[in-house]
Backbone as CSV, one residue per row, in Angstrom:
resi,resn,N_x,N_y,N_z,CA_x,CA_y,CA_z,C_x,C_y,C_z
1,MET,18.736,-15.075,43.435,18.516,-13.759,42.779,19.408,-13.600,41.719
2,LYS,20.703,-14.034,41.828,21.629,-13.669,40.694,21.257,-14.441,39.469
3,PRO,20.739,-15.735,39.516,20.379,-16.378,38.224,19.265,-15.720,37.743
4,ILE,18.296,-15.167,38.353,17.098,-14.525,37.800,17.525,-13.185,37.006
5,LEU,18.696,-12.504,37.747,19.081,-11.280,37.081,19.899,-11.604,35.859
6,ALA,20.649,-12.678,35.855,21.439,-13.052,34.669,20.364,-13.468,33.471
7,LEU,19.408,-14.080,33.983,18.435,-14.626,32.808,17.567,-13.328,32.334
8,SER,17.343,-12.460,33.159,16.698,-11.325,32.611,17.643,-10.487,31.726
9,LEU,18.731,-10.313,32.137,19.742,-9.622,31.086,19.932,-10.244,29.945
10,CYS,19.995,-11.577,29.904,20.196,-12.362,28.700,18.864,-12.132,27.738
11,ALA,17.670,-12.295,28.338,16.456,-12.099,27.753,16.408,-10.603,27.111
12,LEU,16.859,-9.673,27.849,16.796,-8.287,27.326,17.683,-8.111,26.222
13,LEU,19.067,-8.697,26.354,19.967,-8.702,25.378,19.396,-9.308,24.052
14,THR,18.843,-10.446,24.120,18.460,-11.197,22.945,17.265,-10.447,22.328
15,PHE,16.328,-9.814,23.070,15.325,-9.068,22.418,15.819,-7.861,21.679
16,CYS,16.775,-7.120,22.183,17.526,-6.055,21.645,18.100,-6.446,20.206
17,LEU,18.800,-7.626,20.192,19.679,-8.057,19.081,18.596,-8.399,17.931
18,ILE,17.376,-9.087,18.378,16.249,-9.469,17.333,15.768,-8.044,16.857
19,ALA,15.384,-7.141,17.703,14.924,-5.801,17.093,15.948,-5.236,16.176
20,GLU,17.129,-5.129,16.507,18.114,-4.612,15.635,18.420,-5.386,14.278
21,ALA,18.281,-6.699,14.365,18.355,-7.522,13.154,17.124,-7.213,12.079
22,GLN,15.904,-6.867,12.731,14.782,-6.592,11.888,14.963,-5.357,11.118
23,THR,15.760,-4.402,11.685,15.886,-3.062,11.044,16.994,-2.974,10.123
24,VAL,18.033,-3.805,10.272,19.306,-3.887,9.478,18.855,-4.442,8.052
25,GLY,19.191,-3.632,7.247,18.932,-4.051,5.635,17.487,-3.563,5.278
26,LYS,16.767,-2.963,6.135,15.401,-2.454,5.865,15.573,-1.180,4.954
27,THR,14.839,-1.133,3.893,14.830,0.102,3.073,14.100,1.271,3.845
28,GLN,15.019,2.389,3.829,14.515,3.571,4.464,13.441,4.267,3.549
29,GLU,12.281,4.540,4.157,11.282,5.223,3.261,10.942,6.568,3.814
30,PRO,10.251,7.516,3.099,9.919,8.772,3.649,8.953,8.589,4.682
31,GLU,8.753,9.586,5.589,7.754,9.423,6.655,6.423,9.681,6.146
32,TYR,6.308,10.735,5.312,5.009,11.326,4.807,4.750,10.954,3.289
33,ASP,3.485,10.766,2.948,3.081,10.712,1.518,3.386,12.028,0.784
34,PHE,3.767,11.818,-0.385,3.844,12.864,-1.377,4.943,13.978,-1.156
35,VAL,5.840,13.491,-0.276,7.006,14.610,0.039,8.263,13.855,-0.628
36,TYR,8.959,14.487,-1.365,10.015,14.071,-2.255,11.323,14.189,-1.438
37,HIS,12.162,13.128,-1.676,13.542,13.097,-0.978,14.482,12.716,-2.079
38,TYR,15.777,13.003,-1.950,16.812,12.360,-2.750,17.537,11.337,-1.961
39,LEU,17.982,10.214,-2.561,18.668,9.132,-1.996,20.121,9.402,-2.085
40,ASP,20.721,9.709,-0.851,22.149,10.151,-0.609,22.946,8.798,-0.969
41,GLN,23.704,8.822,-1.983,24.403,7.613,-2.433,25.474,7.201,-1.351
42,ALA,26.106,8.027,-0.701,27.236,7.769,0.184,26.704,7.073,1.423
43,SER,25.447,7.680,2.075,24.917,7.103,3.229,23.866,6.314,3.102
44,GLY,23.150,6.334,1.917,21.964,5.674,1.812,20.710,6.163,2.530
45,SER,20.833,7.416,3.005,19.903,8.004,3.817,18.895,8.970,2.760
46,LEU,17.813,9.360,3.302,16.966,10.096,2.389,17.028,11.557,2.988
47,VAL,17.155,12.508,1.971,17.343,13.921,2.455,16.134,14.708,1.571
48,ALA,15.336,15.455,2.249,14.316,16.188,1.656,14.773,17.142,0.778
49,LEU,14.028,17.123,-0.400,14.161,18.258,-1.444,13.596,19.536,-0.965
50,GLU,14.006,20.700,-1.468,13.599,22.034,-1.130,12.128,21.959,-1.611
51,ARG,11.273,22.412,-0.764,9.890,22.454,-1.008,9.403,23.981,-1.195
52,GLN,8.692,24.159,-2.213,8.230,25.489,-2.649,6.752,25.508,-2.967
53,THR,5.943,26.517,-2.415,4.629,26.563,-2.932,4.774,27.761,-3.960
54,PRO,4.293,27.257,-5.243,4.463,28.415,-6.359,3.323,29.325,-6.394
55,SER,3.777,30.533,-6.895,2.656,31.616,-7.147,2.530,31.713,-8.616
56,VAL,1.312,32.220,-9.015,1.152,32.304,-10.458,1.168,33.672,-10.917
57,SER,1.797,34.086,-11.808,1.998,35.466,-12.332,1.580,35.480,-13.835
58,PHE,0.972,36.780,-14.171,0.706,37.038,-15.531,1.331,38.415,-15.871
59,LYS,2.232,38.434,-16.867,2.837,39.632,-17.228,2.487,39.903,-18.733
60,THR,2.357,41.351,-18.878,1.959,41.740,-20.355,3.142,42.689,-20.800
61,LYS,3.270,42.754,-22.039,4.127,43.640,-22.730,3.323,44.857,-23.455
62,PHE,3.781,45.995,-23.226,3.016,47.268,-23.824,1.572,47.265,-23.624
63,MET,1.247,47.061,-22.305,-0.241,47.104,-21.878,-1.086,45.977,-22.541
64,GLY,-0.476,44.889,-22.816,-1.355,43.830,-23.510,-1.142,43.868,-24.972
65,TYR,-0.749,44.992,-25.637,-0.772,44.882,-27.120,0.508,44.049,-27.502
66,GLY,1.549,43.866,-26.669,2.655,43.140,-27.142,2.655,41.625,-26.757
67,GLY,1.437,41.382,-26.227,1.259,39.863,-25.694,1.574,39.751,-24.263
68,GLY,1.700,38.554,-23.787,1.999,38.409,-22.445,2.240,36.873,-22.078
69,LYS,2.535,36.563,-20.909,2.697,35.106,-20.439,2.196,34.938,-19.050
70,SER,1.835,33.756,-18.840,1.601,33.236,-17.388,2.486,32.303,-16.866
71,THR,3.078,32.388,-15.638,4.057,31.510,-15.167,3.743,31.087,-13.737
72,TYR,4.271,29.859,-13.479,4.465,29.378,-12.047,5.763,30.209,-11.702
73,GLU,5.797,30.669,-10.482,7.199,31.149,-9.885,7.475,30.654,-8.537
74,VAL,8.637,30.343,-8.304,9.032,29.874,-6.962,10.178,30.919,-6.601
75,ARG,10.264,31.156,-5.289,11.266,32.071,-4.850,12.713,31.634,-4.857
76,GLY,13.614,32.571,-5.076,15.000,32.195,-5.295,15.562,31.783,-6.544
77,GLY,16.577,32.228,-6.943,17.128,32.006,-8.237,17.774,30.653,-8.435
78,ARG,18.049,30.038,-7.208,18.770,28.707,-7.196,18.135,27.881,-6.009
79,SER,18.069,26.658,-6.229,17.603,25.728,-5.306,18.679,25.599,-4.295
80,THR,18.297,25.332,-3.035,19.304,24.970,-1.867,19.923,23.584,-2.055
81,VAL,19.198,22.691,-2.828,19.544,21.262,-2.886,20.414,21.241,-4.286
82,ARG,21.745,20.888,-4.223,22.408,20.923,-5.415,23.174,19.509,-5.831
83,PHE,23.251,19.271,-7.094,23.908,18.012,-7.550,24.903,18.529,-8.659
84,LYS,25.849,17.755,-8.800,26.895,17.969,-9.865,26.394,17.257,-11.158
85,ALA,26.644,17.781,-12.372,26.327,17.231,-13.705,27.058,15.806,-13.583
86,GLY,26.140,14.903,-14.061,26.790,13.609,-14.059,26.491,12.713,-12.793
87,ASP,26.019,13.279,-11.705,25.694,12.614,-10.549,24.419,11.730,-10.802
88,LYS,24.523,10.585,-10.062,23.200,9.762,-10.186,22.204,10.310,-9.274
89,ILE,21.062,10.663,-9.886,19.948,11.271,-9.079,19.024,10.273,-9.037
90,GLU,18.646,10.087,-7.734,17.428,9.117,-7.424,16.581,9.710,-6.226
91,LEU,15.409,9.907,-6.787,14.382,10.570,-5.873,13.530,9.500,-5.319
92,VAL,12.980,9.749,-4.036,12.151,8.750,-3.458,10.879,9.535,-2.891
93,VAL,9.638,8.951,-3.337,8.451,9.481,-2.729,7.376,8.244,-2.262
94,ARG,6.810,8.616,-1.293,5.870,7.583,-0.724,4.509,7.921,-1.023
95,GLY,3.619,7.040,-1.066,2.218,7.272,-1.210,1.542,7.160,-2.618
96,ILE,2.225,6.809,-3.549,1.513,6.534,-4.929,1.204,5.143,-5.116
97,PRO,-0.082,4.844,-5.065,-0.444,3.401,-5.101,0.043,2.650,-6.366
98,ALA,0.322,1.262,-6.025,0.843,0.572,-7.116,-0.113,0.461,-8.352
99,THR,-1.459,0.759,-8.135,-2.265,0.713,-9.269,-2.302,1.924,-10.243
100,VAL,-1.513,2.967,-9.711,-1.466,4.197,-10.422,-0.287,4.441,-11.241
101,ASP,-0.186,4.783,-12.518,0.903,4.894,-13.565,1.499,6.156,-12.940
102,PRO,2.766,6.011,-12.490,3.499,7.036,-11.869,3.556,8.390,-12.931
103,ALA,3.684,8.178,-14.274,3.788,9.199,-15.145,2.557,10.050,-15.295
104,THR,1.477,9.608,-14.538,0.321,10.511,-14.550,0.231,11.387,-13.310
105,VAL,1.076,11.147,-12.425,1.040,12.143,-11.140,2.475,12.695,-10.947
106,ILE,3.541,12.264,-11.495,4.941,12.876,-11.223,5.389,13.586,-12.610
107,THR,5.736,14.742,-12.462,6.201,15.575,-13.551,7.357,16.280,-13.264
108,LEU,8.582,16.064,-13.902,9.884,16.524,-13.748,10.012,17.715,-14.687
109,VAL,10.285,18.897,-14.209,10.291,20.021,-15.159,11.521,20.913,-14.853
110,ARG,12.033,21.594,-16.104,13.076,22.542,-15.845,12.715,23.930,-15.816
111,PHE,13.138,24.684,-14.906,12.645,25.971,-14.700,13.517,26.935,-15.613
112,ASP,13.143,28.139,-15.689,14.015,29.207,-16.363,14.435,30.016,-15.168
113,ALA,15.605,29.939,-14.913,16.115,30.648,-13.544,16.420,31.995,-13.942
114,LYS,15.947,32.965,-12.894,16.140,34.381,-12.987,17.031,34.815,-11.824
115,LYS,17.264,35.860,-11.591,18.125,36.385,-10.371,17.504,35.959,-9.132
116,ASP,16.198,36.272,-8.976,15.569,36.069,-7.571,14.399,35.141,-7.582
117,LYS,14.201,34.276,-8.793,13.110,33.506,-8.871,13.345,32.405,-9.899
118,ARG,12.509,31.372,-10.001,12.592,30.289,-11.134,11.140,30.297,-11.553
119,GLU,11.076,30.388,-12.889,9.768,30.319,-13.627,9.383,28.975,-14.461
120,LEU,8.242,28.765,-14.590,7.659,27.639,-15.562,6.556,28.205,-16.161
121,VAL,6.761,28.495,-17.647,5.706,29.138,-18.400,4.662,28.268,-18.589
122,ILE,3.207,28.682,-18.247,2.174,27.840,-18.496,1.154,28.355,-19.526
123,ALA,1.363,29.691,-19.996,0.486,30.153,-21.089,1.175,31.299,-21.673
124,LYS,1.075,31.466,-23.049,1.609,32.665,-23.689,0.446,33.177,-24.542
125,VAL,0.351,34.547,-24.649,-0.638,35.301,-25.556,0.226,36.108,-26.537
126,GLY,-0.019,36.007,-27.851,0.608,36.812,-28.876,0.243,38.257,-28.885
127,ALA,0.966,39.055,-29.645,0.574,40.438,-29.720,-0.873,40.627,-30.077
128,MET,-1.699,41.616,-29.251,-2.813,42.081,-29.258,-3.826,40.818,-29.005
129,GLY,-3.399,39.945,-28.224,-4.277,38.769,-27.890,-4.439,37.699,-28.985
130,LEU,-3.660,37.871,-30.024,-3.576,36.840,-31.179,-2.581,35.693,-30.922
131,GLY,-2.947,34.595,-31.417,-1.903,33.435,-31.169,-1.865,33.041,-29.869
132,SER,-2.811,33.066,-29.035,-2.580,32.411,-27.655,-2.230,31.025,-27.628
133,LYS,-1.574,30.682,-26.587,-1.162,29.224,-26.439,-1.140,28.936,-25.052
134,THR,-1.843,27.882,-24.748,-1.761,27.358,-23.245,-0.793,26.141,-23.387
135,MET,-0.052,26.224,-22.216,0.879,25.162,-22.068,0.525,24.296,-21.000
136,ASN,0.392,22.995,-21.060,0.194,22.128,-19.921,1.584,21.907,-19.328
137,PRO,1.780,22.211,-18.113,3.179,21.886,-17.581,3.629,20.518,-17.641
138,ASP,2.640,19.519,-17.582,2.944,18.180,-17.802,3.431,17.864,-19.251
139,ALA,3.094,18.552,-20.118,3.438,18.286,-21.407,4.914,18.562,-21.727
140,GLY,5.310,19.555,-20.916,6.788,19.848,-21.072,7.632,19.041,-20.029
141,GLY,7.175,18.134,-19.517,7.811,17.283,-18.425,8.957,16.406,-19.150
142,LEU,9.940,16.263,-18.285,11.227,15.421,-18.716,10.786,13.933,-18.390
143,PRO,11.499,13.114,-19.308,11.152,11.746,-19.096,11.861,11.228,-17.935
144,ILE,11.153,10.277,-17.209,11.658,9.611,-15.901,11.592,8.104,-15.966
145,ASN,12.281,7.398,-15.066,12.166,6.109,-14.889,11.921,5.943,-13.447
146,THR,10.873,4.874,-13.328,10.364,4.696,-11.825,10.418,3.142,-11.559
147,VAL,10.678,2.918,-10.236,10.614,1.635,-9.849,10.285,1.497,-8.393
148,ARG,9.641,0.531,-8.078,9.092,0.403,-6.669,10.270,0.259,-5.690
149,TYR,10.152,0.920,-4.510,11.237,1.080,-3.503,10.575,0.958,-2.142
150,GLY,10.988,-0.277,-1.572,10.473,-0.571,-0.192,9.092,-1.002,-0.426
151,SER,8.307,-0.903,0.727,6.872,-1.424,0.693,5.847,-0.359,0.178
152,TYR,6.199,0.999,0.356,5.075,1.905,-0.004,5.646,2.998,-0.863
153,SER,6.851,2.990,-1.455,7.518,4.185,-2.148,7.977,3.723,-3.546
154,LEU,8.296,4.876,-4.257,8.578,4.722,-5.555,10.106,5.404,-5.549
155,LYS,11.045,4.877,-6.408,12.338,5.586,-6.568,12.284,6.002,-7.976
156,ILE,12.522,7.364,-8.247,12.413,7.977,-9.497,13.698,8.548,-9.948
157,SER,14.166,8.371,-11.114,15.392,8.911,-11.792,15.094,9.393,-13.142
158,PRO,15.803,10.555,-13.407,15.678,11.049,-14.851,16.114,10.048,-15.916
159,ALA,15.306,9.908,-17.058,15.676,8.993,-18.024,16.975,9.382,-18.762
160,ASP,17.140,10.696,-18.853,18.329,11.032,-19.438,19.186,12.016,-18.484
161,SER,20.433,12.238,-18.710,21.212,13.014,-17.746,20.864,14.427,-17.951
162,LEU,20.696,15.197,-16.878,20.200,16.445,-16.789,21.300,17.405,-16.947
163,ALA,21.079,18.480,-17.822,22.075,19.549,-18.056,22.066,20.441,-16.750
164,PRO,23.078,21.231,-16.559,23.096,22.242,-15.513,21.951,23.081,-15.600
165,GLY,21.324,23.327,-14.624,20.168,24.200,-14.544,19.220,23.958,-13.203
166,GLU,18.033,24.467,-13.212,17.170,24.354,-12.005,15.949,23.691,-12.453
167,TYR,15.465,22.592,-11.564,14.624,21.550,-11.956,13.727,21.364,-10.676
168,GLY,12.491,20.760,-10.947,11.426,20.540,-9.906,10.579,19.448,-10.278
169,ILE,10.006,18.864,-9.289,8.891,17.901,-9.425,7.492,18.701,-9.053
170,ILE,6.596,18.647,-9.927,5.463,19.235,-9.605,4.528,18.125,-8.929
171,SER,3.971,18.583,-7.708,3.238,17.578,-6.939,2.114,18.468,-6.227
172,THR,0.880,18.288,-6.763,-0.377,18.928,-6.298,0.047,20.462,-6.220
173,ASN,-0.006,21.085,-5.097,0.155,22.650,-5.038,1.563,22.988,-4.603
174,GLN,2.489,21.967,-4.740,3.933,22.179,-4.244,4.833,21.852,-5.248
175,PHE,5.944,22.406,-5.406,7.155,22.035,-6.122,8.280,21.501,-5.278
176,PHE,8.948,20.450,-5.649,10.190,19.926,-4.895,11.274,20.177,-5.767
177,CYS,12.211,21.127,-5.383,13.255,21.611,-6.316,14.621,21.080,-5.946
178,PHE,15.497,21.198,-6.992,16.787,20.908,-6.869,17.487,21.637,-8.194
179,GLY,18.937,21.561,-8.189,19.532,22.351,-9.175,20.782,21.279,-9.431
180,ILE,21.333,21.473,-10.703,22.396,20.638,-11.241,23.382,21.796,-11.503
181,ASP,24.625,21.622,-11.033,25.798,22.405,-11.362,26.622,21.855,-12.341
182,PRO,27.450,22.629,-13.071,28.472,22.013,-13.930,29.375,20.994,-13.052
183,ALA,29.920,20.032,-13.664,30.765,19.053,-13.062,31.831,19.618,-12.346
184,ASP,32.417,20.657,-12.601,33.517,21.240,-12.003,33.370,22.092,-10.707
185,ARG,32.135,22.390,-10.396,31.772,23.133,-9.283,30.530,22.746,-8.536
186,ARG,30.274,23.121,-7.267,29.218,22.578,-6.500,28.217,23.777,-6.227
């Protein structure tokens, strides 16, 4: 009976060690498609970005005679996810096929931060309706670098260092937000 028990324990231990060896060094990837995370440099773990569903707003000046603007708005003047200026920012997203150019589906934008909201202007109308201008949010996108990450994901980083402010990734009907603080505060 003792040899069978010892053999069983050895087999169980071997199985556990093999299973652990297969997960060590494996790249951690997001659980769901099109949900953006940042790669924590200290731990190597993925942390979800703040997720917001934008609302669309149209505001006029002087009952429309002074023009107006249409914006995407997200709640809160500051994102809950913060980086310091100069930090290495690496974002990870799963679900973008290898045959799709990431620049066509990923747009990094800078918001205009207000006291209780963040705005992204998408259209402006001049005084008395003259000089209207439609802005494609993608056209105002900031340059990014992308590289395959793991089996199913992409790692995204800003091509240039980001100045302090509020930023977001536009993804279908949601924005994934983060902020950059000056290097001397968090």
